[in-house]
C-alpha positions in Angstrom: 0.0 -0.1 0.0 1.1 3.6 -0.6 1.3 6.3 2.0 -1.9 7.9 0.6 -3.7 4.6 0.7 -2.6 4.1 4.3 -3.9 7.6 5.2 -7.3 6.9 3.6 -7.5 3.8 5.8 -6.4 5.6 9.0 -8.8 8.5 8.6 -11.8 6.3 9.5 -10.2 4.7 12.5 -10.7 5.6 16.2 -8.0 5.3 18.8 -8.3 1.6 19.6 -8.8 0.7 16.0 -5.8 2.7 15.0 -3.5 0.9 17.5 -4.7 -2.4 16.0 -4.1 -1.2 12.5 -0.5 -0.1 13.4 0.0 -3.5 15.0 -1.2 -5.2 11.8 1.1 -3.0 9.6 4.2 -3.0 11.9 6.6 -3.7 9.1 5.6 -0.3 7.6 4.9 1.7 10.7 8.1 0.8 12.5 9.9 2.7 9.8 10.8 6.4 10.5 10.4 7.0 6.8 6.8 5.9 6.9 5.9 8.1 9.8 7.6 11.2 8.1 5.9 10.4 4.8 2.3 10.0 6.2 2.6 13.1 8.4 3.9 15.1 5.5 1.0 13.8 3.4 -1.5 15.0 6.1 0.2 18.4 6.2 0.1 18.7 2.4 -3.6 17.5 2.1 -4.8 19.7 4.9 -3.0 22.8 3.6 -4.9 25.9 2.3 -3.7 24.9 -1.3 -6.3 22.1 -1.2 -9.9 23.0 -2.0 -11.6 20.9 0.7 -14.3 21.6 3.2 -13.6 22.7 6.8 -14.9 19.3 7.9 -12.6 17.5 5.6 -9.6 19.6 6.8 -10.5 19.0 10.4 -10.8 15.1 9.8 -7.3 15.1 8.2 -5.8 17.1 11.2 -7.6 14.9 13.7 -6.1 11.8 12.0 -2.7 13.4 12.4 -3.3 14.1 16.0 -4.4 10.6 16.7 -1.4 9.2 14.8 1.0 11.4 16.8 -0.6 10.4 20.1 -0.4 6.7 19.2 3.1 6.9 17.8 4.3 8.6 20.9 2.7 6.2 23.2 4.1 3.2 21.3 7.6 4.8 21.4 7.8 4.9 17.6 8.0 8.7 17.6 10.1 10.7 20.1 8.5 13.6 22.1 10.5 16.1 20.0 8.9 14.6 16.8 5.4 14.6 18.3 5.8 18.3 19.4 7.3 19.3 16.0 4.4 17.8 14.0 1.7 19.0 16.4 3.1 22.5 16.0 3.2 22.2 12.2 -0.3 20.9 12.0 -1.5 23.6 14.6 -0.1 26.3 12.2 -2.4 25.0 9.5 -5.4 25.2 11.8 -4.7 28.7 12.8 -5.0 30.0 9.2 -8.7 29.7 9.4 -10.1 32.5 11.5 -13.6 30.9 11.6 -12.1 27.8 13.2 -12.2 24.2 12.2 -15.0 22.0 13.7 -14.0 19.4 16.3 -10.3 20.3 16.4 -8.4 18.2 18.9 -6.9 20.1 21.8 -3.2 19.4 20.9 -3.7 21.0 17.5 -4.9 24.4 18.8 -2.1 26.9 19.2 -2.3 26.8 23.1 -2.5 23.0 23.1 0.3 22.4 20.8 2.6 25.0 22.4 1.9 23.9 25.9 2.6 20.3 25.0 5.8 21.3 23.3 7.3 23.5 26.1 6.1 20.9 28.7 8.1 18.0 27.0 11.4 19.9 26.3 14.1 17.3 27.1 16.3 19.8 29.0 16.3 23.3 30.4 17.1 26.3 28.4 20.3 26.8 30.4 21.4 23.1 29.8 20.7 23.4 26.0 22.7 26.7 25.7 25.5 25.0 27.5 25.4 22.0 25.1 25.3 24.5 22.1 28.4 26.3 23.4 30.3 23.0 24.0 29.4 21.8 20.4 30.5 25.1 18.9 33.8 24.8 20.8 34.4 21.3 19.7 33.8 22.1 16.1 35.9 25.3 16.2 38.8 23.5 17.7 38.6 20.2 16.0 41.9 18.8 14.7 42.4 16.8 11.6 41.5 13.6 13.5 38.1 15.0 14.1 37.0 14.2 10.6 37.1 10.9 8.7 39.6 10.9 5.8 38.2 11.2 2.4 37.3 8.0 0.8 37.6 6.1 4.2 34.4 4.8 5.9 33.8 6.6 9.2 34.5 4.5 12.2 32.3 5.2 15.2 35.1 5.0 17.7 33.2 6.7 20.5 29.6 6.4 21.6 27.4 9.3 20.4 27.1 12.1 23.0 23.5 12.0 24.2 23.6 15.7 24.8 23.9 16.3 21.0 20.7 14.3 20.5 18.9 16.5 23.2 20.2 19.6 21.5 19.0 18.6 18.0 15.6 17.6 19.6 15.3 21.1 20.9 16.4 22.7 17.6 13.8 20.7 15.9 11.0 21.8 18.1 12.0 25.5 17.9 12.1 25.5 14.1 8.3 24.7 14.2 7.6 26.8 17.4 8.6 30.0 15.6 5.8 29.7 13.2 3.1 29.9 15.9 1.4 33.3 16.3 2.2 33.9 20.1 -0.4 36.7 20.2 -3.1 33.9 20.4 -1.5 32.6 23.7 -2.2 33.5 27.2 0.5 35.8 28.7 2.5 33.3 30.8 2.7 30.8 27.9 3.6 33.6 25.5 6.5 34.5 27.7 7.6 30.9 27.9 7.6 30.7 24.1 9.5 33.9 23.8 12.2 32.7 26.3 12.7 29.5 24.3 12.9 31.3 21.0 15.3 33.8 22.6 18.0 31.1 22.8 18.1 30.6 19.0 21.2 32.8 18.4 23.1 30.6 20.9 22.1 27.6 18.7 23.0 29.4 15.4 19.4 29.2 14.3 
């Protein structure tokens, strides 16, 4: 089945049915490429470029929200990927001033943002520290830091988990900056501005 065929199947499923469907299609759904492809398909089909009704757009976004919740619960999507895609889909929803019917809470601006900032993998201070350390390591790297041309890279050291945390936050911030913070209540808006304020430290 193609990604679009999978999406058509998924749209009609409720939470428990969706979990069973993912179990039955584990060979596909275990692939990061499958998740990325189907979420991109939802984003594309729900965008304003598609001449579909508000109900159809809401159904598509709802399928995305259910997939993200299920993928996160199953451990097939990291919290940063869930946050990233919830924010991206929420941006689509906010383009319709009249609102979309039955929109799931995690796809409202407030819901998506609150979920994202509540699930950051580290504090702002820690992330800034990791970013400075990464910049220092790259700036002062010697010839042995890079694999020689034409030679397969040997993973001599275990990957630094702090780099993964840093990249997770960078991914979330790249989507968070598209949210219209004027729609948020004051405390949450201040939290968003504080997170976005560290982007220069991350060279974003």
